[in-house]
C-alpha positions as CSV (number, residue, x, y, z in Angstrom):
1,M,0.0,0.0,0.0
2,K,1.3,3.5,-0.9
3,K,1.8,6.1,1.7
4,Y,-1.0,8.7,1.7
5,K,-0.3,12.3,2.9
6,V,-3.1,13.3,5.3
7,G,-4.2,16.3,7.4
8,I,-6.1,16.6,10.6
9,I,-8.6,19.4,10.6
10,G,-9.5,20.3,14.2
11,A,-6.3,18.8,15.6
12,T,-6.4,20.5,19.0
13,G,-9.8,19.1,20.1
14,M,-10.3,15.8,21.9
15,V,-11.1,13.7,18.8
16,G,-8.3,15.6,16.9
17,Q,-5.9,14.6,19.6
18,R,-7.0,11.0,19.3
19,F,-6.5,11.2,15.5
20,A,-3.0,12.5,16.2
21,L,-2.1,9.5,18.4
22,L,-3.6,7.0,15.9
23,L,-1.9,8.5,12.8
24,A,1.5,9.4,14.2
25,D,2.9,6.0,13.3
26,H,0.3,4.7,10.9
27,P,1.6,2.3,8.3
28,W,-0.4,3.8,5.4
29,F,-0.8,7.5,6.4
30,D,1.7,10.2,6.9
31,V,0.5,13.4,8.8
32,V,1.8,16.4,6.9
33,V,-0.8,19.0,7.9
34,L,-2.4,20.0,11.2
35,A,-5.1,22.6,11.2
36,A,-7.4,24.3,13.7
37,S,-9.2,27.5,14.4
38,E,-7.9,31.0,13.6
39,R,-6.7,31.5,17.2
40,S,-4.4,28.5,16.9
41,A,-3.1,29.1,13.4
42,G,0.6,30.0,13.2
43,K,1.4,28.3,16.5
44,T,3.2,25.0,16.9
45,Y,1.0,22.1,17.9
46,R,2.8,22.2,21.2
47,E,2.0,25.9,21.8
48,A,-1.6,25.5,20.6
49,L,-2.2,22.6,22.9
50,G,-0.7,24.2,26.0
51,S,-2.2,22.4,28.9
52,R,-5.2,21.1,26.9
53,W,-3.7,17.7,26.0
54,C,-6.2,15.2,27.5
55,M,-5.1,11.8,26.3
56,T,-3.5,9.3,28.8
57,D,-0.7,8.7,26.3
58,P,1.7,11.6,25.6
59,A,1.3,13.8,22.5
60,P,3.4,12.4,19.6
61,E,6.7,14.1,19.6
62,K,6.9,14.1,15.8
63,L,3.9,16.3,15.5
64,L,4.6,18.8,18.3
65,D,6.7,21.2,16.3
66,M,4.4,21.3,13.3
67,V,2.9,24.7,12.7
68,L,-0.9,24.8,12.5
69,F,-2.8,26.1,9.5
70,D,-6.1,27.9,9.7
71,A,-8.7,25.3,8.8
72,D,-10.8,27.8,7.0
73,K,-8.6,30.5,5.5
74,D,-5.8,28.1,4.5
75,L,-8.1,25.6,2.9
76,E,-6.5,25.8,-0.6
77,K,-3.0,25.5,0.8
78,I,-4.0,22.5,2.9
79,A,-5.8,20.8,-0.1
80,A,-2.7,21.2,-2.2
81,Q,-0.5,19.3,0.3
82,V,-2.6,16.3,1.2
83,D,-4.2,13.3,-0.4
84,F,-7.2,13.6,2.0
85,V,-8.1,15.0,5.4
86,F,-9.7,13.8,8.6
87,C,-12.1,16.3,10.0
88,A,-13.1,16.8,13.7
89,V,-14.0,20.4,14.0
90,N,-16.1,22.0,16.7
91,L,-18.3,24.3,14.8
92,P,-22.1,24.9,14.4
93,K,-23.6,22.2,12.1
94,A,-24.2,24.5,9.1
95,E,-20.6,25.8,9.2
96,T,-19.2,22.3,9.5
97,K,-21.3,21.2,6.5
98,A,-20.1,24.1,4.4
99,L,-16.5,23.6,5.4
100,E,-16.4,19.9,4.5
101,E,-18.1,20.6,1.2
102,R,-15.5,23.3,0.4
103,Y,-12.7,20.8,1.0
104,A,-14.4,18.2,-1.2
105,K,-14.8,20.8,-4.0
106,A,-11.1,21.6,-3.7
107,E,-10.6,18.0,-4.7
108,C,-9.6,17.0,-1.2
109,P,-11.6,14.0,0.1
110,V,-12.9,14.3,3.7
111,V,-13.2,11.6,6.2
112,S,-15.4,13.2,8.9
113,N,-16.1,12.6,12.5
114,N,-18.8,15.3,12.5
115,S,-22.6,14.8,12.3
116,A,-23.3,17.6,9.8
117,N,-23.3,15.5,6.7
118,R,-24.3,12.1,8.1
119,L,-27.8,12.2,6.8
120,A,-27.0,13.7,3.4
121,P,-28.5,11.2,0.9
122,D,-25.3,10.8,-1.2
123,V,-22.8,10.9,1.7
124,P,-21.8,7.4,2.8
125,M,-22.1,6.9,6.6
126,V,-20.1,3.7,7.1
127,V,-19.1,1.2,9.8
128,P,-16.7,-0.8,7.7
129,E,-17.8,-4.2,9.1
130,L,-21.5,-3.5,8.5
131,N,-22.2,-1.5,5.4
132,P,-19.0,-1.1,3.3
133,E,-21.1,-1.3,0.1
134,H,-22.4,2.3,0.8
135,I,-19.1,3.8,-0.4
136,A,-20.3,2.9,-3.9
137,I,-22.4,6.1,-3.7
138,I,-19.3,8.3,-3.9
139,P,-19.4,8.7,-7.8
140,A,-22.9,10.0,-7.5
141,Q,-21.8,12.5,-4.8
142,R,-18.8,13.6,-6.9
143,K,-21.2,14.2,-9.8
144,R,-23.3,16.5,-7.6
145,L,-20.3,18.3,-6.2
146,G,-18.7,18.6,-9.7
147,T,-15.4,16.9,-8.5
148,N,-13.0,14.3,-9.8
149,R,-11.5,13.2,-6.5
150,G,-13.2,15.2,-3.8
151,F,-16.0,13.7,-1.7
152,I,-17.2,13.4,1.9
153,A,-17.5,10.1,3.9
154,V,-18.5,10.0,7.5
155,K,-18.6,7.6,10.4
156,S,-21.8,7.1,12.4
157,N,-22.6,8.5,15.9
158,C,-20.3,7.1,18.6
159,S,-23.0,5.3,20.7
160,L,-24.3,3.4,17.6
161,Q,-21.0,1.7,17.4
162,A,-21.9,-0.2,20.6
163,Y,-25.4,-1.4,20.0
164,V,-25.9,-1.6,16.2
165,P,-23.0,-4.1,15.5
166,P,-24.5,-6.9,17.6
167,L,-27.9,-6.5,15.9
168,F,-26.6,-6.2,12.3
169,P,-25.4,-9.8,11.7
170,L,-28.7,-11.2,13.2
171,H,-30.9,-9.2,10.9
172,K,-30.5,-11.1,7.6
173,E,-31.6,-14.4,9.0
174,Y,-34.0,-13.4,11.8
175,V,-35.1,-9.9,10.9
176,V,-34.8,-7.4,13.8
177,K,-38.2,-5.7,14.3
178,D,-38.1,-3.5,17.4
179,V,-35.1,-2.2,19.4
180,A,-35.2,-0.2,22.7
181,V,-31.9,1.0,23.9
182,C,-30.6,3.0,26.8
183,T,-27.1,4.3,26.4
184,Y,-24.7,5.2,29.2
185,Q,-22.2,7.6,27.7
186,A,-18.8,8.7,28.8
187,I,-17.8,12.3,29.4
188,S,-15.2,12.2,26.6
189,G,-18.2,12.0,24.2
190,A,-18.7,15.7,25.2
191,G,-15.1,16.4,24.7
192,K,-14.6,16.7,28.5
193,T,-12.4,15.3,31.2
194,F,-13.3,15.2,34.9
195,E,-10.8,18.1,35.5
196,R,-12.8,20.3,33.1
197,W,-16.2,19.0,34.1
198,P,-16.3,18.5,37.9
199,E,-20.1,18.6,37.9
200,M,-20.0,15.1,36.4
201,I,-18.3,13.6,39.4
202,D,-20.8,11.5,41.4
203,N,-23.5,12.5,38.9
204,V,-25.7,11.3,36.0
205,I,-27.3,13.7,33.5
206,P,-30.3,12.2,31.8
207,F,-30.1,14.3,28.7
208,I,-27.6,14.7,25.8
209,G,-28.7,17.2,23.3
210,G,-29.6,15.6,19.9
211,E,-28.3,12.2,20.9
212,E,-31.6,10.4,21.1
213,E,-32.7,11.6,17.7
214,K,-29.4,10.4,16.2
215,S,-29.7,7.1,18.1
216,E,-33.1,6.4,16.5
217,V,-32.5,7.7,13.0
218,E,-28.9,6.9,12.1
219,P,-29.2,3.1,12.3
220,L,-31.8,3.2,9.6
221,K,-29.3,4.8,7.2
222,L,-26.7,2.0,8.1
223,W,-29.4,-0.5,7.1
224,G,-30.3,1.5,4.0
225,T,-29.7,0.7,0.3
226,I,-28.3,2.6,-2.6
227,Q,-31.1,3.4,-5.1
228,G,-29.9,5.5,-8.0
229,D,-27.9,8.4,-6.8
230,V,-29.0,8.3,-3.1
231,I,-28.9,6.0,-0.1
232,V,-32.5,5.3,1.0
233,P,-32.8,4.6,4.7
234,A,-34.5,1.4,5.8
235,T,-38.0,1.8,7.4
236,T,-37.3,-0.9,10.0
237,P,-36.1,-1.9,12.6
238,H,-38.0,0.5,14.8
239,F,-35.7,2.2,17.4
240,T,-36.4,4.1,20.6
241,A,-33.6,5.4,22.7
242,Q,-32.8,7.2,25.9
243,C,-29.2,8.5,26.4
244,L,-27.6,9.3,29.7
245,R,-24.3,11.0,30.5
246,V,-22.5,9.0,33.2
247,P,-19.3,9.6,35.3
248,V,-17.0,7.5,33.1
249,S,-13.9,8.8,31.3
250,D,-14.2,6.7,28.1
251,G,-16.6,4.0,26.9
252,H,-20.2,4.1,25.9
253,M,-22.4,1.2,27.2
254,G,-25.8,0.2,25.9
255,A,-28.7,-1.8,27.5
256,V,-30.5,-3.3,24.5
257,F,-34.0,-4.9,24.2
258,V,-34.9,-6.5,20.9
259,N,-37.7,-8.3,19.1
260,F,-37.2,-10.5,16.0
261,E,-39.6,-11.7,13.3
262,K,-38.1,-15.1,13.7
263,K,-36.7,-15.6,17.2
264,P,-33.3,-17.2,17.3
265,D,-32.1,-19.3,20.2
266,R,-29.5,-17.9,22.6
267,E,-26.7,-20.2,21.5
268,T,-27.2,-19.3,17.8
269,M,-27.0,-15.6,18.7
270,I,-23.7,-16.0,20.6
271,E,-22.2,-18.1,17.8
272,T,-23.2,-15.5,15.2
273,W,-21.5,-12.8,17.2
274,K,-18.3,-14.9,17.8
275,N,-18.0,-15.8,14.1
276,F,-19.0,-12.5,12.5
277,K,-16.4,-10.9,10.2
278,G,-16.9,-7.9,7.9
279,R,-15.1,-6.3,5.0
280,A,-12.5,-4.8,7.4
281,Q,-11.4,-8.2,8.5
282,E,-11.5,-9.7,5.0
283,L,-9.1,-6.9,3.8
284,Q,-7.0,-7.1,7.0
285,L,-7.1,-3.4,7.4
286,P,-4.4,-2.1,9.8
287,S,-6.9,-0.8,12.4
288,A,-9.4,-3.6,12.2
289,P,-9.9,-5.8,15.2
290,K,-9.3,-9.5,14.4
291,Q,-12.5,-10.4,16.2
292,F,-15.1,-7.6,15.9
293,L,-17.6,-8.8,18.5
294,H,-16.5,-10.3,21.8
295,Y,-19.1,-12.1,24.0
296,F,-18.7,-12.5,27.7
297,E,-20.4,-15.3,29.6
298,E,-19.7,-13.7,33.0
299,D,-22.7,-12.0,34.6
300,D,-20.7,-8.9,35.4
301,R,-19.1,-8.2,32.0
302,P,-18.5,-6.3,29.9
303,Q,-17.2,-3.6,32.3
304,T,-16.1,-0.2,31.1
305,R,-12.8,-0.1,32.8
306,L,-11.8,-3.7,32.0
307,D,-13.1,-4.1,28.5
308,R,-13.1,-0.8,26.6
309,M,-9.6,-1.3,25.2
310,I,-10.1,-4.8,23.8
311,E,-8.4,-5.1,20.4
312,N,-6.9,-1.6,20.9
313,G,-10.3,-0.2,21.6
314,M,-11.7,-1.2,18.2
315,A,-13.8,-4.2,19.2
316,V,-17.3,-4.3,20.6
317,S,-18.0,-6.2,23.8
318,V,-21.4,-7.9,24.5
319,G,-22.7,-9.7,27.5
320,R,-25.7,-10.7,29.7
321,L,-27.8,-12.1,26.8
322,R,-31.1,-13.4,28.2
323,E,-34.7,-13.7,27.4
324,D,-37.0,-10.8,28.4
325,T,-40.6,-10.6,29.7
326,L,-41.6,-7.9,27.1
327,F,-39.1,-8.4,24.3
328,D,-37.5,-11.5,22.9
329,Y,-34.1,-10.8,24.3
330,K,-32.0,-8.2,26.2
331,F,-28.3,-7.7,26.4
332,V,-25.6,-5.1,27.3
333,C,-22.8,-3.9,25.0
334,L,-19.8,-1.6,25.2
335,A,-17.6,0.3,22.7
336,H,-14.7,2.8,23.3
337,N,-16.3,6.0,22.1
338,T,-13.2,8.0,21.0
339,L,-11.6,4.9,19.4
340,R,-14.1,2.7,17.7
341,G,-16.8,5.4,18.1
342,A,-14.8,8.4,16.8
343,A,-11.3,8.7,15.6
344,G,-10.5,5.0,15.3
345,G,-13.7,4.5,13.3
346,G,-12.7,7.3,11.1
347,V,-9.2,5.9,10.5
348,L,-10.7,2.4,9.8
349,L,-13.1,4.0,7.3
350,A,-10.2,5.8,5.6
351,E,-8.3,2.5,5.3
352,L,-11.4,0.9,3.7
353,L,-11.6,3.8,1.2
354,C,-7.9,3.5,0.3
355,A,-8.0,-0.3,0.0
356,E,-11.0,0.0,-2.3
357,G,-9.4,2.6,-4.5
358,Y,-11.4,5.7,-3.7
359,M,-8.4,7.8,-2.6
360,D,-6.4,7.2,-5.8
């Protein structure tokens, strides 16, 4: 695989920092550009970060002396230096959408962590193990944008990465009808640490703005199909969600209740999870977990602290599968929200796009 020159747009934020860690020594990607807001432009990464570095691992030394570009004003300069960019900006939705389209129209593909373009009908929102075929919409998007190379591809909402993957491989055979999910989401999902958000210590907040809508709508796009020049979302399964912010640093957990058209037995469900492989595993992408879904037989697993880093934080953990009095089954699941759910999912998506020839 050739080495691709990449940029990180929004490099100083929490997800941008996670991108920096994941990309500093990536076998396929070479970080040549870091960009952030106007107030950080012209500073070295070290200076712009100051005391804001919030990862447990230290910032990559090889990136600290790079001078940051202005993500907006220096767009043309950035596009001229890279093969594509990762985008994790903290801007209002309309501004994010416009910025990503400007990069794409400058013939610079965008792999986005942001929500602004997720529901655009010709923008693929991809979990590489689940719906890799959706990247085939890219030529239609390029036609709309008037580009030869430029396009936007996005990863899904971080909490979906915990509870949709266990359901997806069961749907073809048994047809998932109804899903009720309650997510327990870490504070890093809000870009915070306990030092910056002391109100979260010994506390649970039963509301995350916009999260329940995303949790109910975005899965239907993952289950959707390409029809002509658009991705048409599925009309089923039916989702209902409640999303809570809990005092955990990293890791989103879901409590899932599910009905099927054809109810499988418990052993079949567990075997399906253990044996499931997707396109990311077939291609042996560098960031792909060898086993995507890990099932725990112990009653008290998965646990956030113990299990969020399985397979470098890129696997999904499942446990406590049992029959329910109102639904067919219930189970719990866990994914690392800034790895599998955010930057790691973005890097894996970029690897898929490169392997399938969309970055050439």
